[in-house]
N, C-alpha and C positions, 0 to 999 in steps of 0.2 A: 408456892403462892398461897396467900392468906385466904381465908374463907371470904373475907370482905371483897377481895379482888375478884374471886371466882363469881361471886354473886353479882358484882358490877358488870363483868363481861357477859354473863348470861342475860342480864336485863338489857344490855346494849344490843345483844344479838336478837333478842325477842322484839326489841323496838324496831330493828331493821326489817325483820320479817313482817311485822305489822304494817310498817310504812310501805313495803312492796306489795302487800296484799296477798302474799303466799302463805299457805299453811305450812307447818313444820313437816308434814308428810311430803308435800310437793318439793320442799327444799331438799329433802333427803334423796328424792328421785332424781332431781337435777344434778346433785353432787355425784350420784352413782353413774348417771349417763355421761357426765364430764370425765369421770375416772375411766369409764369404759372406752370412750373415744380416745383418750390419751393413751391408754394401753394398746388399742388397735393401731394407732399411728406409730407407736414405738415398735410393735411387731412387724409392721410393713417395712420400716426402716431397716430393722435387723435382717428381714428376709431379702430385701434388695441388696444389702451389703454382702450377704452370703452367696448370692448368685454371681457366676463369672461374667466378666464383661465381654461383649461381642468383639471379635478381632477387627482391627482397623484394616482399611484397604492395603496399606503398606505391609502389614503382617501377612495378609492373604497372598499378596504378590511374592513376598519372600518365601512363603511356604511352597508356592507353585514352582518357583525357581529351584528350590531344593529338590523337589520331586523330579523336575526335568533333568537336572544335573545327574541325579541317581540313575534315571532311565537311560540317559546318554552313555554313562559309564558302563552300564550293563550291556547295552547294544554293542559298544566298541569291544568289550570282552568277548561277546558272542561272535563277532566277526573274526577276531583273532583266533578263537578256538576252531571256528569253521574253516578258516584258511589253513590252519595247521593240519586239521583232519584231511582236507583235500590234498595237501602236499604229501602227507604220509601215505595216503592211499595211492597216489601216483607213483611214489617211490617204491612202495611194496609191489605194485603191479609190474613196474620195470624190472625190479629185482627178480621176481618170479620168472619172467620171460628170459632174462639174460642168464639166470642160473641154469636154465634148461639147455642153453647153447654153449656153456663153458666146456663141456666134454667134447663137443664138436670142434671147438677151437683147439683143444689139445690134439685131436686127431689130425687137424690141418697142419699143426706144427710138426707132428711126427712124420706126416707124409712129405712135407717140404724137406726135412732133414734126410729122409730115406731117398728121395729123388736126387739129392745132391751127391750121395755116396754110391748109388746103385744105378746100373743101366738095365736092370731087370724090369721090363715094361709090364710083365704079368704081375709082379709084386706090387708095382705102383697102381695098377688097375684094381688089384684086390684091396689096396688101402683106400682108394677112392670109393669103392663099393661100401666099405665099412663106414666111411664118412656120410655117404648118402643114406645108409640105413639108420645111422644115429640121428640124422636130420629128421627122418620119418618118425622116429620115436619121440623126438621133441614136439613135432607137430601133433602127434596123437595125444601127448600129455596136455597140450594147450587147446585141444579141440579143433585143430585146423585140419581141413580135409582138402586133398588135392583133387581137382576136377579131371575127369576123363573126357578127352576131346576128340581124338583121332577116330574117324569112323562114325561119330555122332552127328546128328542133324544140327545144323547151325542154329544157335539160340542167342539172339542179341542181348538177352538179359544176363548171360554169363560168358559170352564169347565176343571177341573183337576181331573183325575180319581185317587182315592187313593186305590180303591179295585174293584174287580169284584166278583159278587155273582150270583149263579143260582136263577131264580125266575119263578114261574108258573104263576104269575099275570102280570109281567112287561115284555114287549118285549125285545128281545136281543138288546144290544147297546142303551138301554134307561136307564134313571137314576132312581134308586130305592130310594135312600135317599141322603140327603145333610148333610155334616159335617160342612162346613162353607159356608155362603152365598157369592155370588159374587156381585160386584158392578160396575156400569158404570157411568162415568161423561161425559155426552153428548155422543159422539161417541167413547170415549176413555175408555178402560178397566182399572179400578182401581185395581181390584183383581178378579182372576178367582174363580168360585165356586168349592169347593173341594167336590167331590161326589163319591158315590158308583154306579157302572154301572152293569146292568143286563147282565149276560152271557147266558141268555135264560133258557129254562126249564131244570130241573135236569136230571140226567142220567136215573132214574126210569121212569120219565114222558116221556122222549124221547123214551125209549124202548116200552112203551105202545102204543105210536103213531105209531111206526114202525109195531107193531102187527096188529093194526087196518088197 
């Protein structure tokens, strides 16, 4: 640009300043303020552009659906694992009980074969005693206790009375004989003993006592 043009532009600018009534210092301040406002606006635009947008309702719904599907799958897997554990525990319990009685089953088979070939009652009785003894060992291993009933006082908590009979030898409300044994597993009753209970002395004996 020629010196002539520069001089002309400067004079034109001075003329505009004079017409607006602003001093050159005020004009510089205004230009600086305008530049500052422009820079601040550009910074805000850049800052808002860098911030992530808030998720839409559809996006939030899809996110919750994904979480629900994941939790549902986890719960179903938990049920399957729990069901398998219960099945395994039941099977293991049954296996433990049955294993204890396998030897008893062997003895029963041997006794049956011996009875077919022998008329020796004493030998058969001896075999039966062995089987009963083996049963007792199995009960001990499993923690099962056979209840003692005959001669004991009748207890409805562990005894089931199937009949009452008069007796001169057994006290009233005491057990005369046992039809089926009762069993306990720890503190739990597996089966009550089915017993016959004494109703006391007979009518004739009672009359004699009254005369005396």
